[in-house]
N, C-alpha and C positions, 0 to 999 in steps of 0.2 A: 506773209499775209497777216493782216490783223484779224483778231477773233470776230470782229464785226462782220467781216466779209464771209466768214465761214458759217454764219447762221443758216438754218434750214430754209428760210424764206429767200435767202440769196441763192443757195444752191439749187433750189427747185424752181427758179424763175421760168416762166413759160411752160411749166409742166402740168397745168390745169388742176391736178388734184393734190399736188405737193406730197405725193407718196402715200395718200391715205385711201387709194382705190376709188372706184367709180360708183359705189353703192351708198354714198351719203354720209360717211363718217366725216366729222369736222365740217359739215356743210350747213348753211343756214344760220340762223341765230344772229349773225352779224355782231353789232355792238350791244344787242339786247342782253347778252350775258346768259345766265342760267339755262338749264335744259328742262324746265318744267318739274312736275312733282312725280314723274314716272319712277317706280320702284320704291316709293316712300313706305309702302306697306310690305315690301319684300326685302330686296338686297340693300336698300338704304335705310332700313328700319333703325339701325344703330345711330345713324345720323339724327333721326327724328327724336330718339329717346335722349340723346345727349344735348342737342342744341335747340330743339323746338318741341319740348314735351307737352306743351299746351295747344299744339297746332290742331289736333283732331278732337272732336267731341263738341257737345252743346254746353252752353253756360247760361244759367239763369232762366227765369221764366217771366214773361210779361202777360198779365191778365188781359184778355180781350176787352173787358169792360173799361179798363183804364186807357186804352188806346184812343177812344173817342172822347174821353173826358178832359175838359179843359178847366183848370181851377184859376179863377181870377183872384190874385193876391194883391194886398196893399201893405206897405211897411208903415210902422209907427211914425217914422219921420215924415211921412206925407199927410198925416191926419190934420195938422194945423193948416197946411196948405189947402186941404179939402174944406176945412171949416171956413177959411177966408173966401174961397170960391162960392160956397153955399150962402154965405152972408151977403156977398155981392149980388147973388141971384134972389135973395130974400126967401130962401128955402130952409133956413136954419131953425132947428127946433131946440127948446130948452126944457129940461126936467130937473127938479131938485136944485134949481139955480145954477145948473151946469149945462154946457152945450151937450146936445144929444145927437149922436150919429148912428143911423141905422144902416150899417154897411150892407146888410142883405138887400135892403130896398134900393141901395145905390148900385147894386150889381157886383159886390165883392163877396167872395166865398171864404177867404181866410185872411187873418191879420198876422203879420210877421214882425219880428223884433228889430229890424235894422233901422238905424237913425235914432234921434232923440225927440222928446216931447216935453214941453214945459207947462202947458195949460191943462187944467183938470177937465177931462172929457169923459162922458158916459158913451160907451161904445156897445152897440148890439151887433154881434156877429156870430155866425154858426160855428166857426172853427177858429182857433188862435193858438200861437205858440206860448210856451211858458215865459220866454224872454219878453214877448209883447205884453203879457199880462203884468209882469213885474215892472215894466217901464211906465205903463199907463197908471198903475197903482202908486208908484213913486211920485208921479206928477199930481196926484190927488184925484185921479179919475177912477173908473171902474169898468170892467168888461162884464156884460150881462148876456144871459141867453133868452131870458123871458122878460118882456116889458111889463107884464102884469105885476111884477114885484115893486115897481116904481110908483110913487104918487106923483101925479102930474101937477106942476106949478105953472103959473102963468109967467110970461116974459117979464 
């Protein structure tokens, strides 16, 4: 006889429990694999320590105030596109012979530094990244917090 024919599944054909008794050993599960997390705090604790040390416990903290807060951001690369849109709608403002964008008024909360900018633009925004500031200044523009600092000039 070949070893294949001697396997337990062949020997125990038609025996219902295959030698494991009637009280549920080796029953259920099917192809789902695993047997759940029973014993992970007791006799399987060494398994947890060795293979899943971060399984239990809490991590981090999320402030409830930030959960409902949505920050509307815009990247430096989109500013020139925004200027063209406002110019087409005739809503563009100029100060100190430069284009003036009030991002707070337009509904943006923060200016981020992705993308490039070539035109000098004055930008009023409540929050901005260092990279965004650097890119706007390199293009000849400026990021301001208060508009009182500027002297208005006509178009």
